[in-house]
C-alpha positions as CSV (number, residue, x, y, z in Angstrom):
1,M,247.0,7.9,-34.9
2,R,245.9,9.4,-38.1
3,F,243.5,12.4,-38.2
4,R,242.1,13.2,-41.6
5,T,240.4,16.6,-41.7
6,Q,237.5,17.4,-43.9
7,L,239.4,18.4,-47.0
8,F,242.1,15.7,-46.8
9,R,240.6,12.6,-48.4
10,L,237.8,14.5,-50.1
11,L,240.3,16.5,-52.2
12,L,243.1,14.0,-52.2
13,A,243.2,13.3,-55.9
14,A,243.9,17.0,-56.6
15,A,246.5,17.1,-53.8
16,L,244.3,19.4,-51.8
17,A,245.2,17.8,-48.5
18,C,244.7,19.6,-45.2
19,A,246.2,17.0,-42.9
20,G,246.7,13.3,-42.5
21,T,248.5,10.4,-44.1
22,A,249.2,10.9,-47.8
23,A,248.1,8.4,-50.4
24,S,248.7,8.3,-54.1
25,A,246.7,10.6,-56.3
26,A,245.2,9.4,-59.6
27,E,243.3,10.8,-62.6
28,P,239.5,10.7,-62.2
29,A,238.1,7.3,-63.1
30,K,235.7,7.3,-66.1
31,G,234.6,3.8,-65.3
32,D,232.4,1.6,-67.5
33,G,229.9,4.3,-68.6
34,Q,227.3,3.4,-66.0
35,P,226.4,5.7,-63.1
36,N,227.5,5.1,-59.6
37,T,224.3,4.5,-57.5
38,Y,223.6,4.5,-53.8
39,R,220.3,3.6,-52.1
40,V,219.9,4.6,-48.5
41,S,217.1,3.0,-46.4
42,V,216.5,4.3,-42.9
43,D,214.4,2.2,-40.5
44,A,211.3,3.4,-38.7
45,K,213.2,4.1,-35.5
46,A,216.0,6.0,-37.3
47,S,218.5,3.6,-35.6
48,R,220.0,2.1,-38.7
49,A,220.6,3.1,-42.4
50,H,221.0,0.3,-44.9
51,V,223.1,1.3,-47.9
52,V,223.2,-0.6,-51.2
53,A,225.6,0.7,-53.8
54,D,226.9,-0.1,-57.3
55,V,230.2,1.8,-57.8
56,W,233.1,1.7,-60.3
57,Q,236.3,1.0,-58.3
58,E,239.4,2.2,-60.2
59,S,242.1,2.1,-57.6
60,G,243.0,-0.4,-54.9
61,V,241.5,1.5,-52.0
62,L,237.8,1.6,-51.1
63,A,237.3,4.3,-48.5
64,M,235.1,6.1,-46.1
65,F,236.2,9.7,-45.9
66,N,237.0,12.2,-43.1
67,V,237.2,9.4,-40.6
68,M,237.8,10.7,-37.1
69,P,239.2,8.2,-34.5
70,V,237.5,8.8,-31.2
71,E,237.4,7.1,-27.8
72,G,235.3,3.9,-28.2
73,L,235.7,3.9,-32.0
74,A,239.4,3.3,-33.0
75,N,238.3,3.5,-36.6
76,G,236.0,6.5,-36.1
77,Q,232.6,6.3,-37.9
78,A,233.8,3.4,-39.9
79,D,233.3,1.3,-36.7
80,L,229.6,2.1,-36.9
81,V,229.4,0.1,-40.2
82,D,228.1,-3.5,-39.9
83,G,227.9,-6.4,-42.3
84,M,230.0,-5.0,-45.1
85,R,229.5,-7.3,-48.1
86,V,231.1,-6.7,-51.5
87,T,230.5,-8.6,-54.7
88,D,231.6,-8.2,-58.3
89,A,229.4,-7.7,-61.3
90,A,228.8,-11.4,-61.5
91,G,227.7,-11.6,-57.9
92,K,230.8,-13.3,-56.6
93,P,232.2,-12.2,-53.2
94,V,235.2,-9.8,-53.4
95,A,238.0,-10.1,-50.9
96,L,238.6,-7.0,-48.7
97,K,241.6,-6.2,-46.5
98,N,240.8,-3.8,-43.7
99,L,243.5,-1.2,-43.6
100,G,241.9,0.7,-40.7
101,E,240.0,4.0,-40.4
102,G,237.5,3.2,-43.1
103,D,240.0,2.1,-45.8
104,F,239.8,-1.3,-47.5
105,E,242.3,-2.8,-49.9
106,V,240.5,-4.2,-52.9
107,Q,241.2,-5.2,-56.5
108,G,240.3,-2.2,-58.7
109,G,239.5,-1.7,-62.3
110,R,235.9,-3.1,-62.0
111,R,232.4,-2.5,-60.8
112,L,231.5,-3.5,-57.3
113,H,228.3,-4.0,-55.4
114,L,228.3,-2.9,-51.8
115,D,225.8,-3.8,-49.1
116,Y,226.2,-2.6,-45.5
117,T,224.4,-1.0,-42.6
118,V,225.4,2.1,-40.6
119,N,224.4,2.3,-37.0
120,L,223.0,5.8,-36.4
121,T,224.4,6.3,-32.9
122,H,227.0,9.0,-33.9
123,E,225.8,11.5,-31.2
124,Q,226.9,9.1,-28.5
125,Y,230.6,9.9,-29.2
126,A,232.8,12.9,-28.5
127,W,234.0,13.6,-32.1
128,P,237.1,15.8,-32.3
129,A,235.4,18.2,-34.7
130,G,231.9,17.9,-33.1
131,A,228.8,15.8,-33.9
132,E,227.7,18.6,-36.3
133,E,230.5,17.4,-38.6
134,V,229.6,13.7,-38.4
135,G,226.0,13.0,-37.5
136,Y,223.3,13.1,-34.8
137,R,219.6,12.3,-34.2
138,T,216.7,14.6,-33.1
139,D,213.0,13.9,-32.6
140,E,212.5,15.2,-36.1
141,G,215.0,13.1,-37.9
142,V,218.7,12.6,-38.4
143,M,221.6,14.7,-39.7
144,L,224.4,12.8,-41.4
145,T,227.4,13.8,-43.4
146,G,228.0,11.9,-46.6
147,A,231.3,10.8,-45.0
148,A,229.3,9.0,-42.4
149,L,227.2,7.1,-45.0
150,F,229.1,6.4,-48.2
151,F,232.1,4.5,-49.4
152,A,233.8,5.5,-52.6
153,D,237.1,5.0,-54.5
154,G,239.8,6.4,-52.1
155,D,242.3,7.4,-54.8
156,A,240.5,7.9,-58.1
157,P,237.4,10.1,-57.9
158,Y,234.7,8.8,-60.2
159,A,234.2,11.1,-63.2
160,G,230.8,9.6,-64.2
161,P,227.3,10.3,-63.0
162,I,226.4,9.7,-59.3
163,R,222.9,9.1,-58.2
164,V,221.5,8.7,-54.6
165,T,218.0,7.5,-53.7
166,F,216.5,7.5,-50.2
167,D,213.9,5.2,-48.7
168,L,212.7,6.9,-45.6
169,P,210.1,6.5,-42.8
170,E,206.6,7.8,-43.6
171,G,206.4,11.5,-43.6
172,W,210.2,12.0,-43.9
173,R,211.9,14.0,-46.6
174,A,215.6,14.0,-47.7
175,R,217.1,17.5,-47.6
176,T,220.3,17.7,-49.5
177,P,222.4,20.3,-51.5
178,W,222.2,18.0,-54.5
179,T,220.0,18.3,-57.6
180,P,216.6,16.5,-57.3
181,I,215.7,14.6,-60.4
182,D,211.9,15.1,-59.9
183,A,209.4,16.6,-57.5
184,S,209.3,13.5,-55.2
185,G,212.6,14.6,-53.5
186,T,213.8,11.0,-53.1
187,T,216.4,10.8,-55.8
188,F,219.3,13.2,-56.4
189,D,222.1,13.7,-58.9
190,V,225.4,14.4,-57.3
191,A,228.1,16.3,-59.2
192,S,231.2,14.6,-57.8
193,R,232.7,12.3,-55.2
194,R,233.5,15.4,-53.1
195,E,229.9,16.6,-53.3
196,L,228.8,13.1,-52.2
197,T,231.1,12.6,-49.2
198,S,231.7,16.3,-48.1
199,N,228.2,17.5,-47.4
200,A,225.6,17.6,-44.6
201,L,222.2,16.0,-45.1
202,F,219.0,16.0,-43.1
203,L,216.5,13.2,-43.3
204,G,213.3,13.8,-41.4
205,T,210.4,16.1,-40.9
206,A,212.1,19.4,-39.8
207,A,210.8,22.6,-41.3
208,T,212.6,24.0,-44.4
209,N,212.8,27.3,-46.2
210,T,214.4,27.9,-49.6
211,F,215.4,31.3,-51.0
212,E,218.1,33.0,-53.1
213,A,220.8,35.2,-51.7
214,G,224.3,36.2,-52.8
215,G,224.0,34.3,-56.1
216,V,223.1,31.0,-54.5
217,E,220.0,29.0,-53.6
218,L,219.8,28.4,-49.9
219,T,217.8,25.8,-48.1
220,L,217.4,26.2,-44.4
221,V,216.5,23.1,-42.3
222,L,215.3,24.3,-38.9
223,G,214.9,22.2,-35.7
224,K,211.5,23.1,-34.2
225,R,213.0,25.3,-31.5
226,Y,214.4,27.6,-34.3
227,V,211.3,27.9,-36.5
228,P,210.3,31.2,-34.7
229,A,213.7,32.7,-35.6
230,R,213.3,32.0,-39.3
231,D,213.2,35.7,-40.3
232,R,216.2,36.4,-38.1
233,F,218.3,33.7,-39.8
234,E,217.2,34.7,-43.2
235,R,218.0,38.4,-42.6
236,L,221.6,37.5,-41.5
237,L,222.1,35.1,-44.3
238,R,220.9,37.5,-47.0
239,T,222.9,40.4,-45.6
240,Q,226.2,38.4,-45.2
241,L,225.9,36.5,-48.5
242,D,225.3,39.7,-50.5
243,S,228.3,41.3,-48.9
244,Y,230.5,38.2,-49.6
245,L,229.5,38.4,-53.2
246,R,230.8,41.9,-53.4
247,L,233.9,41.2,-51.2
248,F,235.1,38.3,-53.5
249,G,233.8,39.8,-56.7
250,G,231.7,36.8,-57.7
251,P,229.7,33.9,-56.5
252,P,231.2,30.8,-54.9
253,R,231.7,27.6,-56.9
254,A,228.5,25.8,-56.0
255,K,225.1,27.3,-56.6
256,R,223.0,25.3,-54.1
257,Y,223.6,25.2,-50.4
258,L,222.0,23.5,-47.4
259,I,222.1,24.8,-43.9
260,V,221.0,22.6,-41.0
261,I,220.3,24.2,-37.6
262,N,219.7,22.3,-34.4
263,E,220.2,22.7,-30.6
264,D,223.4,21.7,-28.8
265,P,225.4,23.3,-26.0
266,S,228.5,23.4,-28.1
267,G,227.2,26.1,-30.3
268,D,229.7,25.1,-33.0
269,G,229.4,24.6,-36.8
270,G,231.0,22.8,-39.7
271,A,231.3,23.8,-43.3
272,F,231.2,21.3,-46.2
273,A,231.4,21.4,-50.0
274,S,227.9,23.0,-50.4
275,S,226.4,22.9,-47.0
276,F,227.0,23.6,-43.3
277,S,225.7,22.2,-40.0
278,L,225.2,24.6,-37.1
279,F,224.4,24.0,-33.4
280,I,222.9,26.8,-31.2
281,Q,222.8,26.8,-27.5
282,G,219.3,27.8,-26.4
283,D,216.9,30.0,-28.3
284,A,218.1,32.0,-31.3
285,D,217.5,35.5,-30.1
286,A,219.0,39.0,-30.2
287,R,221.2,38.3,-27.2
288,N,223.0,35.2,-28.4
289,E,223.1,36.2,-32.0
290,V,226.6,37.5,-31.2
291,I,227.5,33.8,-30.9
292,W,225.4,31.8,-33.4
293,G,225.4,34.7,-35.9
294,Y,229.2,34.8,-35.8
295,V,229.5,31.1,-36.4
296,M,226.9,31.2,-39.2
297,A,228.6,34.1,-40.9
298,H,232.0,32.4,-40.5
299,E,230.8,29.2,-42.1
300,L,229.0,31.0,-44.9
301,L,232.3,32.8,-45.8
302,H,234.0,29.4,-46.2
303,F,231.8,28.8,-49.3
304,W,234.3,31.3,-50.9
305,N,237.4,31.1,-48.7
306,G,238.1,27.4,-48.3
307,L,235.7,25.7,-50.7
308,T,236.2,28.0,-53.8
309,L,239.6,29.3,-52.9
310,V,241.3,26.1,-51.8
311,P,244.8,26.0,-50.2
312,K,247.3,23.6,-51.6
313,D,248.0,22.1,-48.1
314,A,247.5,22.5,-44.4
315,N,250.2,25.2,-44.2
316,E,247.7,27.7,-45.4
317,E,245.0,26.8,-42.8
318,W,246.0,30.1,-41.2
319,F,244.5,31.9,-44.2
320,K,241.5,29.6,-44.7
321,E,240.5,29.9,-41.1
322,G,242.2,33.1,-39.8
323,A,241.3,35.3,-42.8
324,T,237.8,34.0,-42.6
325,D,237.5,34.8,-38.9
326,Y,238.9,38.3,-39.5
327,L,236.6,39.0,-42.5
328,T,233.7,37.7,-40.5
329,I,234.3,40.4,-37.9
330,A,234.8,43.1,-40.5
331,T,231.7,42.2,-42.6
332,L,229.4,41.9,-39.5
333,A,230.6,45.4,-38.5
334,R,230.2,46.8,-42.0
335,N,226.7,45.3,-42.3
336,G,225.6,46.8,-39.0
337,L,225.1,43.4,-37.4
338,I,227.4,44.2,-34.6
339,D,228.0,47.6,-33.1
340,E,231.3,49.3,-32.2
341,T,231.3,47.9,-28.7
342,L,231.0,44.3,-30.0
343,L,233.5,45.0,-32.8
344,F,236.1,46.1,-30.2
345,K,235.4,43.0,-28.1
346,R,236.0,40.8,-31.2
347,L,239.2,42.7,-32.0
348,E,240.3,42.1,-28.4
349,N,239.7,38.4,-28.8
350,V,242.0,38.1,-31.8
351,P,245.3,38.7,-30.0
352,R,244.0,37.0,-26.9
353,R,243.6,33.7,-28.8
354,A,247.2,33.9,-30.1
355,L,248.5,34.7,-26.6
356,I,246.6,31.7,-25.1
357,A,248.2,29.5,-27.8
358,R,251.7,30.7,-27.2
359,H,251.8,31.2,-23.4
360,A,249.0,29.0,-22.0
361,Q,249.2,26.0,-24.3
362,G,252.9,26.5,-25.0
363,L,252.6,26.1,-28.7
364,D,256.0,26.8,-30.2
365,M,255.5,26.1,-33.9
366,T,254.9,28.7,-36.6
367,V,251.3,29.7,-37.4
368,R,251.6,27.9,-40.7
369,E,252.9,24.7,-39.0
370,A,249.9,24.8,-36.6
371,G,247.6,24.0,-39.5
372,L,249.1,20.6,-39.8
373,N,247.2,19.5,-36.7
374,K,244.4,22.1,-36.6
375,Q,242.1,20.9,-33.9
376,P,244.6,20.9,-31.0
377,N,246.3,24.0,-32.4
378,R,243.1,25.9,-33.3
379,Q,243.8,28.9,-31.0
380,L,247.1,29.5,-32.9
381,V,245.5,28.7,-36.3
382,Y,242.5,31.0,-35.8
383,G,244.1,33.6,-33.5
384,G,247.4,33.8,-35.2
385,G,245.8,33.6,-38.6
386,S,243.3,36.4,-37.7
387,L,246.2,38.6,-36.5
388,A,248.1,38.0,-39.7
389,A,245.0,38.6,-42.0
390,L,244.1,41.8,-40.2
391,A,247.7,43.1,-40.4
392,L,247.9,42.0,-44.0
393,D,244.8,44.1,-44.8
394,V,246.3,47.1,-43.1
395,E,249.7,46.6,-44.8
396,L,248.1,46.4,-48.2
397,R,246.3,49.7,-47.6
398,K,249.3,51.4,-46.2
399,R,251.6,50.4,-49.0
400,S,249.1,51.3,-51.7
401,D,248.1,54.7,-50.3
402,D,244.8,53.0,-49.4
403,R,244.0,52.1,-53.0
404,V,243.7,48.3,-52.3
405,G,243.2,46.1,-49.3
406,L,242.4,42.5,-48.5
407,P,239.2,42.6,-50.6
408,E,241.2,43.4,-53.8
409,L,243.7,40.6,-53.0
410,L,240.8,38.1,-52.6
411,Q,239.3,39.2,-55.9
412,A,242.6,38.7,-57.6
413,M,242.8,35.2,-56.0
414,M,239.3,34.4,-57.2
415,R,240.2,35.3,-60.8
416,E,243.2,33.0,-60.6
417,F,242.3,30.1,-58.3
418,A,238.5,29.7,-58.2
419,A,238.4,27.1,-61.0
420,P,238.2,23.4,-59.8
421,G,241.6,21.9,-59.2
422,R,243.4,25.2,-58.7
423,T,245.1,25.7,-55.3
424,Y,247.1,28.5,-53.8
425,T,250.2,28.8,-51.5
426,L,251.8,31.4,-49.4
427,D,254.0,32.4,-52.3
428,D,250.9,33.1,-54.4
429,I,249.6,35.4,-51.7
430,A,252.9,37.2,-51.6
431,R,253.1,37.4,-55.4
432,I,249.5,38.9,-55.7
433,A,250.2,41.4,-52.9
434,H,253.3,42.5,-54.7
435,A,251.4,42.9,-58.0
436,L,248.7,45.0,-56.3
437,T,251.1,47.3,-54.4
438,G,254.6,47.0,-55.9
439,S,255.9,46.1,-52.5
440,D,257.6,42.8,-51.3
441,F,255.4,41.1,-48.8
442,R,257.6,38.1,-48.1
443,P,259.3,39.7,-45.1
444,F,256.0,40.7,-43.6
445,L,254.5,37.2,-44.1
446,A,257.6,35.6,-42.7
447,Q,257.2,37.6,-39.5
448,A,253.4,37.1,-39.3
449,V,253.0,33.3,-40.0
450,E,256.5,31.8,-40.3
451,S,258.0,32.9,-37.0
452,T,257.6,31.2,-33.6
453,G,257.4,34.4,-31.5
454,D,254.5,36.8,-30.6
455,F,253.2,38.9,-33.4
456,D,252.8,42.6,-32.4
457,I,249.4,43.7,-33.6
458,R,249.6,47.2,-32.0
459,P,251.1,48.9,-35.1
460,A,248.2,47.6,-37.2
461,Y,245.6,48.8,-34.7
462,A,247.3,52.2,-34.5
463,A,247.2,52.4,-38.3
464,V,243.4,52.3,-38.1
465,G,243.2,54.8,-35.2
466,L,242.8,52.2,-32.4
467,R,244.8,51.7,-29.2
468,M,245.2,48.4,-27.4
469,D,246.1,48.4,-23.7
470,S,246.9,45.0,-22.2
471,F,248.2,43.1,-19.2
472,V,248.8,39.4,-19.7
473,E,245.4,38.1,-21.1
474,E,243.5,41.3,-20.4
475,M,243.2,43.4,-23.6
476,F,241.2,46.6,-24.2
477,I,240.8,48.3,-27.5
478,S,239.6,51.9,-27.8
479,R,239.6,54.8,-30.2
480,E,242.8,56.8,-30.2
481,P,241.7,60.4,-29.9
482,G,244.9,61.6,-31.6
483,A,244.5,59.5,-34.7
484,G,244.9,61.4,-38.0
485,A,242.4,61.6,-40.8
486,I,244.1,58.9,-42.8
487,E,243.9,56.4,-39.9
488,R,240.2,57.3,-39.3
489,A,239.4,56.9,-42.9
490,R,241.1,53.6,-43.0
491,F,239.1,52.4,-40.0
492,D,235.9,53.5,-41.8
493,A,236.9,51.6,-44.9
494,M,237.5,48.4,-43.0
495,F,234.9,48.4,-40.2
496,A,232.4,51.3,-40.4
497,P,228.7,50.3,-41.1
498,V,227.7,50.9,-44.7
499,V,224.1,49.6,-44.5
500,A,221.2,49.9,-42.1
501,T,219.8,46.5,-41.2
502,P,216.0,46.5,-41.0
503,G,214.4,45.4,-37.8
504,R,217.4,46.0,-35.5
């Protein structure tokens, strides 16, 4: 059974696959000079969305993206599509061959008219990546990803204008990361196929708040339970985004972002091209901010690491997810959003996740190979990746007499790989690390992410003045009283608070 992760089909034409079955890549289709248009009409009960589209079809595959097969839906969210009708420019029916999982074989090189209905029952299924990455309903509206609504050319991303219009129940508004064409907020210009299919949208009456932070315009969509925590969310968002802007040395690729927050016991989140969807368990207060705040900070960081810096393939999921997890820990500590006690708990969790993957799950692949099937291997991808990223930060500092660390490596990567269509590999990370330090990092990276054994993080912790005591899954980190001035200064550079956060 195929599993296509978020970046696979969305970035296929640029060979930016994360996982799944490969298909042929093609040059972007310029089409016939007319815009691709989509009109989405949601019924009064928010039970169905009727989609009418006129699209240029260049290749022989019409596709729904990021399809996740799940129990009860062999073709994932594509099985929630009813009455698919396709005609050509003259109104004649067009033959479709169902290839499964949202893909249809069709004759390309022409404009097509699509007419279909999407059943908005996504929350009834146990999606592998969670409902927050597909769709769900609340009493204030419906959250949907573009991949749950739209079909597009599967192999040749359209290079022309894309416009989406919404017809919604009375009182509803469409909240998107796209550019509104007027004040009505019903019609939007969309920059690319990726922006169309890889984004979260909220259609409904939920409260919103728009502000600027970290060089981007943010729109918060808050389920009613979370309106009282608006200031708490905004403080964390402003603080983290400003620090990411400094960390990476520049803004992320997109300039508008949408964040949708609602209640669900999973407490999980999902990042998209210029948006993310977050679930929180219970109220958003000071006690559980350690959970939702961490998820929010992690997903925000993906706007840079993952959506601006894009790996060539799934082998570098360890860096996309693991480095993001490690940097989330470090920046939350540097920003004073977690204290030293919570910092140490987070640092204890990093090797624990890798241990669970190796010895409880029995995963015997390398950390790089684990990214080829990220969801079942996530403890190794995230845990092993975090270990490698933390140790890489330490090694960069040690080998450069503390002149550079992971921030400088990321800034160099931004200069080289932030442009659309550019991707990086492990060899690029090793090459840039060598340029920064004059030292060969290939043996270190081979041990950290290309071996199948346990990675010993103790030397890295010792190099920042910390000691880890452990027995099986029990791990305890504490300050090493005998640490020298260099180790203490290195800890401060990586983790010590540099700002005071108001209101804490």
